[in-house]
A tleap script that builds the chain and sets N, CA, C and O, in Angstrom:
source leaprc.protein.ff14SB
mol = sequence {
  NMET ILE MET MET PHE LEU LEU SER THR LEU
  ILE SER ILE ILE LEU MET ILE LEU ILE PHE
  MET LEU ASN LEU ILE SER LYS LYS THR PHE
  TYR ASP ARG GLU LYS SER SER PRO PHE GLU
  CYS GLY PHE ASP PRO LYS THR PRO ALA ARG
  LEU PRO PHE SER LEU HIE PHE PHE LEU ILE
  GLY ILE ILE PHE LEU ILE PHE ASP VAL GLU
  ILE THR LEU LEU LEU PRO LEU ILE LEU THR
  LEU LYS ILE SER ASN ILE ILE ASN TYR SER
  TYR ILE LEU VAL ILE PHE ILE SER ILE LEU
  ILE LEU GLY LEU TYR HIE GLU TRP ASN GLN
  GLY ALA LEU ASN TRP THR CASN
}
set mol.1.N position { -4.928 42.817 -10.394 }
set mol.1.CA position { -4.651 41.802 -10.561 }
set mol.1.C position { -3.419 41.372 -10.828 }
set mol.1.O position { -2.900 40.495 -10.137 }
set mol.2.N position { -2.641 42.082 -12.130 }
set mol.2.CA position { -1.250 41.049 -12.372 }
set mol.2.C position { -0.468 42.242 -11.126 }
set mol.2.O position { 0.663 42.496 -11.543 }
set mol.3.N position { -0.690 42.833 -10.079 }
set mol.3.CA position { 0.364 42.985 -8.518 }
set mol.3.C position { 0.361 41.508 -8.271 }
set mol.3.O position { 1.390 40.860 -8.460 }
set mol.4.N position { -1.163 40.735 -7.703 }
set mol.4.CA position { -1.013 39.800 -7.081 }
set mol.4.C position { -0.530 38.136 -7.655 }
set mol.4.O position { -0.227 37.095 -7.072 }
set mol.5.N position { -0.632 38.487 -8.885 }
set mol.5.CA position { 0.543 37.733 -9.890 }
set mol.5.C position { 1.641 37.786 -9.924 }
set mol.5.O position { 2.165 36.742 -10.311 }
set mol.6.N position { 2.514 38.842 -9.600 }
set mol.6.CA position { 3.789 38.983 -9.586 }
set mol.6.C position { 4.281 38.677 -8.209 }
set mol.6.O position { 5.315 38.067 -7.937 }
set mol.7.N position { 3.168 39.314 -7.145 }
set mol.7.CA position { 3.761 39.073 -5.801 }
set mol.7.C position { 3.742 37.478 -5.235 }
set mol.7.O position { 4.413 36.838 -4.426 }
set mol.8.N position { 2.527 37.188 -6.169 }
set mol.8.CA position { 2.542 35.138 -6.051 }
set mol.8.C position { 3.755 34.753 -6.930 }
set mol.8.O position { 3.974 33.615 -6.515 }
set mol.9.N position { 4.201 34.870 -7.391 }
set mol.9.CA position { 5.467 34.539 -8.054 }
set mol.9.C position { 6.886 34.489 -7.984 }
set mol.9.O position { 7.817 33.721 -8.224 }
set mol.10.N position { 6.556 36.147 -7.361 }
set mol.10.CA position { 7.649 36.319 -6.190 }
set mol.10.C position { 8.311 35.334 -5.179 }
set mol.10.O position { 9.498 35.024 -5.081 }
set mol.11.N position { 7.159 34.894 -4.401 }
set mol.11.CA position { 6.584 34.103 -3.491 }
set mol.11.C position { 7.114 33.176 -4.275 }
set mol.11.O position { 8.262 32.863 -3.962 }
set mol.12.N position { 6.715 32.703 -5.074 }
set mol.12.CA position { 7.519 30.943 -5.127 }
set mol.12.C position { 8.699 31.080 -5.038 }
set mol.12.O position { 9.322 30.826 -4.007 }
set mol.13.N position { 9.273 31.554 -6.224 }
set mol.13.CA position { 10.490 31.953 -6.774 }
set mol.13.C position { 11.699 32.144 -5.038 }
set mol.13.O position { 12.858 31.737 -4.953 }
set mol.14.N position { 11.077 32.700 -4.177 }
set mol.14.CA position { 11.449 32.566 -3.170 }
set mol.14.C position { 12.145 31.659 -2.469 }
set mol.14.O position { 13.232 31.508 -1.911 }
set mol.15.N position { 10.439 30.731 -2.852 }
set mol.15.CA position { 10.283 29.534 -1.651 }
set mol.15.C position { 11.138 28.656 -2.626 }
set mol.15.O position { 12.199 28.410 -2.053 }
set mol.16.N position { 11.098 28.012 -4.028 }
set mol.16.CA position { 12.195 27.636 -4.461 }
set mol.16.C position { 13.757 27.761 -4.447 }
set mol.16.O position { 14.584 26.859 -4.583 }
set mol.17.N position { 13.957 29.117 -4.247 }
set mol.17.CA position { 15.537 29.133 -3.878 }
set mol.17.C position { 16.073 28.640 -2.691 }
set mol.17.O position { 17.246 28.403 -2.404 }
set mol.18.N position { 14.773 28.487 -1.866 }
set mol.18.CA position { 15.197 29.045 0.258 }
set mol.18.C position { 15.147 26.774 0.362 }
set mol.18.O position { 15.903 26.071 1.033 }
set mol.19.N position { 14.390 26.467 -0.243 }
set mol.19.CA position { 14.054 24.702 -0.377 }
set mol.19.C position { 15.682 23.719 -1.213 }
set mol.19.O position { 16.353 22.727 -0.931 }
set mol.20.N position { 15.650 25.001 -2.542 }
set mol.20.CA position { 16.837 24.606 -2.679 }
set mol.20.C position { 18.129 24.588 -1.956 }
set mol.20.O position { 18.929 23.653 -1.985 }
set mol.21.N position { 18.304 26.001 -1.125 }
set mol.21.CA position { 19.454 25.839 -0.652 }
set mol.21.C position { 19.767 25.095 0.590 }
set mol.21.O position { 20.847 24.651 0.977 }
set mol.22.N position { 17.954 25.030 1.426 }
set mol.22.CA position { 17.762 24.026 2.749 }
set mol.22.C position { 18.159 22.967 2.308 }
set mol.22.O position { 18.775 22.336 3.167 }
set mol.23.N position { 18.061 22.244 0.917 }
set mol.23.CA position { 18.494 21.052 0.675 }
set mol.23.C position { 19.899 20.706 0.087 }
set mol.23.O position { 20.395 19.582 0.003 }
set mol.24.N position { 20.497 22.021 -0.341 }
set mol.24.CA position { 21.831 21.618 -0.198 }
set mol.24.C position { 23.039 21.681 1.066 }
set mol.24.O position { 24.148 21.151 1.124 }
set mol.25.N position { 22.300 22.573 2.043 }
set mol.25.CA position { 22.811 23.178 3.068 }
set mol.25.C position { 22.643 21.606 3.724 }
set mol.25.O position { 23.729 21.027 3.761 }
set mol.26.N position { 21.493 20.800 4.251 }
set mol.26.CA position { 21.223 19.854 4.668 }
set mol.26.C position { 21.531 18.396 4.837 }
set mol.26.O position { 21.283 17.626 5.765 }
set mol.27.N position { 22.290 18.185 3.401 }
set mol.27.CA position { 22.706 16.967 2.823 }
set mol.27.C position { 23.571 16.575 3.708 }
set mol.27.O position { 24.002 17.454 4.454 }
set mol.28.N position { 24.077 15.174 3.892 }
set mol.28.CA position { 24.946 14.663 4.828 }
set mol.28.C position { 25.702 13.674 4.082 }
set mol.28.O position { 25.336 12.548 3.744 }
set mol.29.N position { 27.199 14.461 3.802 }
set mol.29.CA position { 28.036 13.958 3.116 }
set mol.29.C position { 28.814 13.021 3.085 }
set mol.29.O position { 29.323 12.612 2.041 }
set mol.30.N position { 29.028 12.533 4.235 }
set mol.30.CA position { 29.921 11.458 5.220 }
set mol.30.C position { 29.169 10.275 5.404 }
set mol.30.O position { 28.153 10.074 6.068 }
set mol.31.N position { 29.660 9.738 4.896 }
set mol.31.CA position { 29.006 7.910 4.589 }
set mol.31.C position { 29.474 7.432 5.753 }
set mol.31.O position { 30.415 8.078 6.213 }
set mol.32.N position { 29.008 6.228 6.561 }
set mol.32.CA position { 30.090 5.484 7.603 }
set mol.32.C position { 29.223 4.795 7.179 }
set mol.32.O position { 28.022 4.877 6.925 }
set mol.33.N position { 30.230 3.894 7.126 }
set mol.33.CA position { 29.867 2.153 6.533 }
set mol.33.C position { 28.959 1.146 7.999 }
set mol.33.O position { 28.290 0.118 8.107 }
set mol.34.N position { 29.382 2.021 8.705 }
set mol.34.CA position { 28.515 1.178 9.723 }
set mol.34.C position { 27.746 1.645 9.948 }
set mol.34.O position { 26.933 0.873 10.457 }
set mol.35.N position { 27.299 2.899 9.868 }
set mol.35.CA position { 25.917 3.743 10.198 }
set mol.35.C position { 25.282 2.769 9.067 }
set mol.35.O position { 24.173 2.293 9.308 }
set mol.36.N position { 25.891 2.466 7.913 }
set mol.36.CA position { 24.538 1.996 6.466 }
set mol.36.C position { 24.907 0.773 6.623 }
set mol.36.O position { 24.860 0.396 5.452 }
set mol.37.N position { 25.342 -0.392 7.404 }
set mol.37.CA position { 24.863 -1.497 7.290 }
set mol.37.C position { 23.879 -2.219 8.988 }
set mol.37.O position { 23.976 -1.982 10.192 }
set mol.38.N position { 23.157 -2.986 8.272 }
set mol.38.CA position { 22.203 -3.337 9.680 }
set mol.38.C position { 23.022 -3.796 10.408 }
set mol.38.O position { 24.111 -4.346 10.243 }
set mol.39.N position { 22.167 -3.419 11.594 }
set mol.39.CA position { 22.528 -4.285 13.239 }
set mol.39.C position { 22.472 -5.169 13.167 }
set mol.39.O position { 21.501 -5.769 12.705 }
set mol.40.N position { 23.796 -5.819 13.719 }
set mol.40.CA position { 23.408 -7.592 14.140 }
set mol.40.C position { 24.096 -7.762 15.432 }
set mol.40.O position { 25.170 -8.347 15.571 }
set mol.41.N position { 23.330 -7.152 16.465 }
set mol.41.CA position { 23.874 -7.251 17.477 }
set mol.41.C position { 25.467 -7.350 17.343 }
set mol.41.O position { 26.039 -8.416 17.566 }
set mol.42.N position { 26.102 -6.280 16.999 }
set mol.42.CA position { 27.735 -5.791 16.768 }
set mol.42.C position { 28.384 -6.881 16.137 }
set mol.42.O position { 29.460 -7.047 16.713 }
set mol.43.N position { 28.216 -7.781 15.131 }
set mol.43.CA position { 28.841 -8.515 14.500 }
set mol.43.C position { 28.408 -8.436 13.191 }
set mol.43.O position { 27.261 -8.394 12.745 }
set mol.44.N position { 29.964 -8.414 12.386 }
set mol.44.CA position { 29.317 -8.373 10.775 }
set mol.44.C position { 28.582 -8.901 10.345 }
set mol.44.O position { 28.665 -10.126 10.430 }
set mol.45.N position { 27.099 -8.130 9.422 }
set mol.45.CA position { 26.315 -9.834 9.026 }
set mol.45.C position { 26.751 -10.647 7.931 }
set mol.45.O position { 27.161 -10.018 6.956 }
set mol.46.N position { 26.757 -11.434 7.887 }
set mol.46.CA position { 26.923 -12.501 7.227 }
set mol.46.C position { 26.037 -12.521 6.045 }
set mol.46.O position { 26.350 -13.256 5.108 }
set mol.47.N position { 25.260 -11.997 5.998 }
set mol.47.CA position { 24.185 -12.012 4.724 }
set mol.47.C position { 23.860 -11.341 3.446 }
set mol.47.O position { 22.835 -11.878 3.024 }
set mol.48.N position { 24.323 -10.263 2.502 }
set mol.48.CA position { 23.212 -9.281 2.673 }
set mol.48.C position { 22.341 -8.635 3.048 }
set mol.48.O position { 21.401 -9.204 3.603 }
set mol.49.N position { 22.335 -7.674 2.935 }
set mol.49.CA position { 20.917 -6.895 3.923 }
set mol.49.C position { 19.267 -6.886 2.419 }
set mol.49.O position { 18.076 -7.196 2.459 }
set mol.50.N position { 19.946 -6.499 1.650 }
set mol.50.CA position { 19.441 -6.877 0.585 }
set mol.50.C position { 18.588 -8.410 -0.832 }
set mol.50.O position { 18.523 -8.633 -2.041 }
set mol.51.N position { 18.053 -9.128 0.789 }
set mol.51.CA position { 17.312 -10.030 -0.070 }
set mol.51.C position { 17.011 -10.517 -1.179 }
set mol.51.O position { 17.075 -9.547 -1.935 }
set mol.52.N position { 16.698 -11.470 -1.822 }
set mol.52.CA position { 15.665 -11.044 -2.675 }
set mol.52.C position { 14.425 -12.022 -2.494 }
set mol.52.O position { 14.155 -13.195 -2.239 }
set mol.53.N position { 13.666 -10.420 -2.877 }
set mol.53.CA position { 11.701 -10.664 -2.436 }
set mol.53.C position { 11.178 -12.017 -2.911 }
set mol.53.O position { 11.746 -12.385 -3.940 }
set mol.54.N position { 10.312 -12.805 -2.476 }
set mol.54.CA position { 9.499 -13.580 -2.944 }
set mol.54.C position { 8.383 -12.847 -3.028 }
set mol.54.O position { 7.876 -11.995 -2.299 }
set mol.55.N position { 7.862 -13.727 -4.880 }
set mol.55.CA position { 6.329 -13.022 -5.144 }
set mol.55.C position { 5.699 -13.561 -4.242 }
set mol.55.O position { 4.870 -12.894 -3.622 }
set mol.56.N position { 5.904 -14.786 -3.958 }
set mol.56.CA position { 4.399 -15.497 -2.894 }
set mol.56.C position { 3.831 -14.803 -1.855 }
set mol.56.O position { 2.768 -14.929 -1.247 }
set mol.57.N position { 5.370 -13.547 -1.723 }
set mol.57.CA position { 4.777 -12.914 0.340 }
set mol.57.C position { 4.116 -12.076 -0.410 }
set mol.57.O position { 3.011 -11.917 0.108 }
set mol.58.N position { 4.244 -11.315 -1.583 }
set mol.58.CA position { 3.452 -10.026 -2.425 }
set mol.58.C position { 1.808 -11.004 -2.653 }
set mol.58.O position { 0.635 -10.783 -2.352 }
set mol.59.N position { 2.444 -11.970 -3.244 }
set mol.59.CA position { 1.041 -12.429 -3.761 }
set mol.59.C position { 0.106 -12.857 -2.587 }
set mol.59.O position { -1.114 -12.698 -2.541 }
set mol.60.N position { 0.743 -13.311 -1.845 }
set mol.60.CA position { -0.418 -13.582 -0.334 }
set mol.60.C position { -0.958 -12.544 -0.108 }
set mol.60.O position { -2.176 -12.538 -0.286 }
set mol.61.N position { -0.237 -11.144 0.410 }
set mol.61.CA position { -0.525 -10.046 0.710 }
set mol.61.C position { -2.075 -9.405 0.311 }
set mol.61.O position { -3.085 -9.214 0.988 }
set mol.62.N position { -1.692 -9.139 -1.337 }
set mol.62.CA position { -2.642 -8.500 -2.419 }
set mol.62.C position { -3.811 -9.589 -2.336 }
set mol.62.O position { -4.729 -8.782 -2.479 }
set mol.63.N position { -4.451 -10.797 -2.215 }
set mol.63.CA position { -4.846 -11.142 -2.244 }
set mol.63.C position { -5.397 -11.116 -1.199 }
set mol.63.O position { -6.602 -10.863 -1.210 }
set mol.64.N position { -4.584 -11.415 0.337 }
set mol.64.CA position { -5.875 -10.577 1.488 }
set mol.64.C position { -6.513 -9.582 1.733 }
set mol.64.O position { -7.583 -9.360 2.300 }
set mol.65.N position { -5.200 -8.554 0.896 }
set mol.65.CA position { -6.303 -6.817 1.108 }
set mol.65.C position { -7.737 -7.281 0.334 }
set mol.65.O position { -8.937 -7.312 0.608 }
set mol.66.N position { -6.855 -7.622 -0.806 }
set mol.66.CA position { -8.460 -7.814 -2.040 }
set mol.66.C position { -10.228 -8.355 -0.871 }
set mol.66.O position { -11.298 -7.748 -0.823 }
set mol.67.N position { -9.769 -9.798 -0.058 }
set mol.67.CA position { -10.744 -10.107 0.132 }
set mol.67.C position { -11.120 -9.612 1.995 }
set mol.67.O position { -12.234 -9.731 2.506 }
set mol.68.N position { -10.067 -9.156 2.602 }
set mol.68.CA position { -9.931 -8.537 3.613 }
set mol.68.C position { -10.880 -6.975 3.785 }
set mol.68.O position { -11.466 -6.619 4.807 }
set mol.69.N position { -10.778 -5.893 1.894 }
set mol.69.CA position { -11.613 -4.933 1.512 }
set mol.69.C position { -13.081 -5.991 1.116 }
set mol.69.O position { -14.124 -5.493 0.694 }
set mol.70.N position { -12.955 -7.049 1.280 }
set mol.70.CA position { -14.430 -7.229 0.517 }
set mol.70.C position { -15.397 -7.303 1.757 }
set mol.70.O position { -16.505 -6.853 2.049 }
set mol.71.N position { -14.514 -8.027 2.294 }
set mol.71.CA position { -15.368 -8.520 3.564 }
set mol.71.C position { -15.752 -7.450 4.320 }
set mol.71.O position { -16.832 -7.696 4.856 }
set mol.72.N position { -15.255 -6.176 4.640 }
set mol.72.CA position { -14.973 -4.399 5.036 }
set mol.72.C position { -16.482 -4.025 4.628 }
set mol.72.O position { -17.313 -3.530 5.389 }
set mol.73.N position { -16.719 -4.440 2.942 }
set mol.73.CA position { -17.908 -3.917 2.387 }
set mol.73.C position { -19.309 -4.692 2.193 }
set mol.73.O position { -20.363 -4.295 1.697 }
set mol.74.N position { -18.886 -6.187 2.869 }
set mol.74.CA position { -19.815 -6.818 3.630 }
set mol.74.C position { -20.205 -6.886 4.555 }
set mol.74.O position { -20.915 -7.843 4.865 }
set mol.75.N position { -19.982 -6.138 5.199 }
set mol.75.CA position { -20.593 -5.856 6.908 }
set mol.75.C position { -21.371 -4.922 6.132 }
set mol.75.O position { -22.066 -5.610 5.386 }
set mol.76.N position { -21.514 -4.162 6.009 }
set mol.76.CA position { -22.220 -2.901 6.060 }
set mol.76.C position { -24.003 -3.565 5.694 }
set mol.76.O position { -24.912 -3.111 6.387 }
set mol.77.N position { -24.354 -4.676 4.533 }
set mol.77.CA position { -24.991 -4.756 4.825 }
set mol.77.C position { -25.790 -5.959 5.999 }
set mol.77.O position { -26.969 -6.188 5.727 }
set mol.78.N position { -25.244 -6.660 7.171 }
set mol.78.CA position { -25.728 -6.305 7.961 }
set mol.78.C position { -27.012 -5.571 8.715 }
set mol.78.O position { -28.095 -5.987 9.128 }
set mol.79.N position { -26.225 -4.003 8.687 }
set mol.79.CA position { -26.872 -3.573 8.996 }
set mol.79.C position { -28.030 -2.558 8.145 }
set mol.79.O position { -28.641 -1.557 8.520 }
set mol.80.N position { -28.024 -3.290 6.864 }
set mol.80.CA position { -29.280 -2.748 6.372 }
set mol.80.C position { -30.663 -4.064 5.459 }
set mol.80.O position { -31.477 -4.215 4.548 }
set mol.81.N position { -29.959 -4.697 6.704 }
set mol.81.CA position { -31.284 -5.775 6.019 }
set mol.81.C position { -32.619 -5.421 6.863 }
set mol.81.O position { -33.642 -6.030 6.549 }
set mol.82.N position { -32.685 -4.319 8.087 }
set mol.82.CA position { -33.803 -3.980 8.467 }
set mol.82.C position { -34.712 -3.243 7.921 }
set mol.82.O position { -35.928 -3.192 8.107 }
set mol.83.N position { -33.780 -2.477 6.989 }
set mol.83.CA position { -34.283 -1.714 6.221 }
set mol.83.C position { -34.357 -1.694 4.906 }
set mol.83.O position { -34.813 -0.700 4.343 }
set mol.84.N position { -33.941 -2.733 4.236 }
set mol.84.CA position { -34.015 -3.066 3.011 }
set mol.84.C position { -35.195 -4.438 2.529 }
set mol.84.O position { -35.517 -5.292 3.355 }
set mol.85.N position { -35.638 -4.443 1.331 }
set mol.85.CA position { -36.602 -6.176 0.703 }
set mol.85.C position { -36.051 -6.847 1.072 }
set mol.85.O position { -34.957 -6.426 1.447 }
set mol.86.N position { -36.313 -8.369 1.273 }
set mol.86.CA position { -35.503 -9.805 1.968 }
set mol.86.C position { -35.026 -9.618 0.230 }
set mol.86.O position { -33.851 -9.514 -0.123 }
set mol.87.N position { -36.296 -9.604 -0.784 }
set mol.87.CA position { -35.771 -10.946 -2.063 }
set mol.87.C position { -34.399 -9.415 -2.233 }
set mol.87.O position { -33.308 -9.770 -1.786 }
set mol.88.N position { -34.405 -8.539 -2.558 }
set mol.88.CA position { -33.447 -8.046 -2.872 }
set mol.88.C position { -32.400 -7.860 -1.858 }
set mol.88.O position { -31.265 -8.204 -2.189 }
set mol.89.N position { -32.526 -7.518 -1.024 }
set mol.89.CA position { -31.425 -7.772 0.579 }
set mol.89.C position { -30.465 -9.999 -0.126 }
set mol.89.O position { -29.275 -10.300 -0.212 }
set mol.90.N position { -31.727 -10.880 -0.419 }
set mol.90.CA position { -30.637 -11.857 -0.740 }
set mol.90.C position { -29.722 -12.625 -1.847 }
set mol.90.O position { -28.799 -13.435 -1.927 }
set mol.91.N position { -30.970 -11.489 -2.996 }
set mol.91.CA position { -30.541 -10.990 -4.722 }
set mol.91.C position { -28.700 -10.329 -4.060 }
set mol.91.O position { -27.673 -11.004 -4.126 }
set mol.92.N position { -28.751 -9.588 -3.762 }
set mol.92.CA position { -27.588 -8.596 -3.484 }
set mol.92.C position { -25.965 -9.557 -3.013 }
set mol.92.O position { -24.768 -9.425 -3.272 }
set mol.93.N position { -26.675 -10.358 -2.338 }
set mol.93.CA position { -25.856 -10.667 -0.940 }
set mol.93.C position { -25.168 -12.365 -1.598 }
set mol.93.O position { -24.077 -12.878 -1.350 }
set mol.94.N position { -26.495 -12.970 -2.627 }
set mol.94.CA position { -25.777 -14.051 -3.661 }
set mol.94.C position { -25.286 -13.497 -4.560 }
set mol.94.O position { -25.111 -14.342 -5.438 }
set mol.95.N position { -24.867 -12.332 -4.951 }
set mol.95.CA position { -24.212 -12.405 -6.122 }
set mol.95.C position { -22.998 -11.805 -5.212 }
set mol.95.O position { -21.909 -11.631 -5.759 }
set mol.96.N position { -23.101 -11.610 -4.365 }
set mol.96.CA position { -21.468 -10.781 -3.470 }
set mol.96.C position { -21.043 -11.465 -3.126 }
set mol.96.O position { -19.817 -11.376 -3.178 }
set mol.97.N position { -21.706 -12.900 -2.397 }
set mol.97.CA position { -20.440 -13.825 -2.284 }
set mol.97.C position { -20.794 -14.538 -3.205 }
set mol.97.O position { -20.204 -13.936 -4.103 }
set mol.98.N position { -21.344 -15.430 -3.752 }
set mol.98.CA position { -21.302 -16.135 -5.400 }
set mol.98.C position { -19.582 -14.771 -6.183 }
set mol.98.O position { -19.136 -15.542 -7.033 }
set mol.99.N position { -18.821 -13.704 -6.262 }
set mol.99.CA position { -17.962 -13.363 -6.562 }
set mol.99.C position { -16.986 -13.523 -6.097 }
set mol.99.O position { -15.883 -13.721 -6.607 }
set mol.100.N position { -17.475 -13.410 -4.518 }
set mol.100.CA position { -16.032 -14.045 -3.823 }
set mol.100.C position { -15.607 -15.127 -3.729 }
set mol.100.O position { -14.495 -15.507 -3.362 }
set mol.101.N position { -16.359 -15.601 -4.014 }
set mol.101.CA position { -16.670 -17.476 -4.031 }
set mol.101.C position { -15.846 -17.468 -5.131 }
set mol.101.O position { -14.634 -17.612 -4.968 }
set mol.102.N position { -16.470 -17.274 -6.581 }
set mol.102.CA position { -15.351 -17.223 -7.927 }
set mol.102.C position { -14.093 -16.455 -7.909 }
set mol.102.O position { -13.137 -16.362 -8.680 }
set mol.103.N position { -14.315 -16.091 -7.112 }
set mol.103.CA position { -12.477 -14.693 -6.600 }
set mol.103.C position { -11.139 -15.574 -5.956 }
set mol.103.O position { -9.911 -15.478 -5.961 }
set mol.104.N position { -12.244 -16.540 -5.371 }
set mol.104.CA position { -11.070 -17.757 -4.547 }
set mol.104.C position { -11.116 -18.753 -5.429 }
set mol.104.O position { -10.020 -19.098 -5.870 }
set mol.105.N position { -12.268 -19.446 -5.908 }
set mol.105.CA position { -11.478 -20.276 -6.750 }
set mol.105.C position { -10.726 -19.639 -8.584 }
set mol.105.O position { -10.334 -20.183 -9.616 }
set mol.106.N position { -10.831 -18.703 -8.238 }
set mol.106.CA position { -9.439 -19.086 -9.550 }
set mol.106.C position { -8.444 -18.019 -9.260 }
set mol.106.O position { -7.805 -17.493 -10.171 }
set mol.107.N position { -8.275 -17.635 -7.817 }
set mol.107.CA position { -6.902 -17.753 -7.279 }
set mol.107.C position { -6.383 -18.945 -7.224 }
set mol.107.O position { -5.201 -19.018 -7.562 }
set mol.108.N position { -7.020 -20.107 -6.830 }
set mol.108.CA position { -6.579 -21.451 -6.344 }
set mol.108.C position { -6.180 -22.039 -7.385 }
set mol.108.O position { -5.153 -22.716 -7.437 }
set mol.109.N position { -7.232 -21.764 -8.649 }
set mol.109.CA position { -6.714 -22.380 -9.737 }
set mol.109.C position { -5.614 -22.053 -10.879 }
set mol.109.O position { -5.229 -22.673 -11.871 }
set mol.110.N position { -5.300 -20.884 -10.339 }
set mol.110.CA position { -4.150 -20.626 -11.019 }
set mol.110.C position { -2.801 -20.732 -10.585 }
set mol.110.O position { -1.752 -20.414 -11.146 }
set mol.111.N position { -3.024 -21.220 -9.521 }
set mol.111.CA position { -2.288 -21.693 -8.608 }
set mol.111.C position { -1.405 -20.357 -7.618 }
set mol.111.O position { -0.184 -20.254 -7.733 }
set mol.112.N position { -2.099 -19.532 -6.801 }
set mol.112.CA position { -1.684 -17.812 -6.054 }
set mol.112.C position { -1.650 -18.787 -4.373 }
set mol.112.O position { -0.909 -18.841 -3.392 }
set mol.113.N position { -2.424 -19.172 -4.651 }
set mol.113.CA position { -2.372 -20.221 -2.900 }
set mol.113.C position { -1.790 -21.376 -3.085 }
set mol.113.O position { -2.021 -22.235 -2.234 }
set mol.114.N position { -1.045 -21.663 -4.025 }
set mol.114.CA position { 0.056 -22.926 -3.811 }
set mol.114.C position { 1.457 -22.379 -3.188 }
set mol.114.O position { 2.050 -21.573 -3.905 }
set mol.115.N position { 2.110 -22.741 -1.841 }
set mol.115.CA position { 2.732 -22.075 -2.056 }
set mol.115.C position { 4.389 -23.843 -1.854 }
set mol.115.O position { 4.895 -24.726 -1.162 }
set mol.116.N position { 4.343 -23.070 -3.194 }
set mol.116.CA position { 6.179 -24.277 -3.392 }
set mol.116.C position { 6.942 -23.221 -4.094 }
set mol.116.O position { 6.516 -22.292 -4.780 }
set mol.117.N position { 8.647 -23.681 -3.660 }
set mol.117.CA position { 9.294 -22.674 -3.969 }
set mol.117.C position { 9.635 -22.585 -5.361 }
set mol.117.O position { 10.280 -21.623 -5.778 }
savepdb mol mol.pdb
quit
């Protein structure tokens, strides 16, 4: 038991040393201005490559993902229509769609869907 622990520790130490040495050897220390700048058909870029990102793009993307995932949760309900009770099915469907509509109304009220600069 102790021998297995020592062997695994030795192998881990050897691997860490190899990874560290490989990291030191493989680093590129020569940085070229042309290679680190964005390529624009051979011309020098007129604006910096790292422009500030609008928060509206991010917010609309997150809202899209949330509603997209909820729609993918809604699609299997169609398959369960055959095997479930129609009253329970209708109850679950009304609750699920009302949560979606309430979420959309909340986002609309908060102004997340308004595209203003």
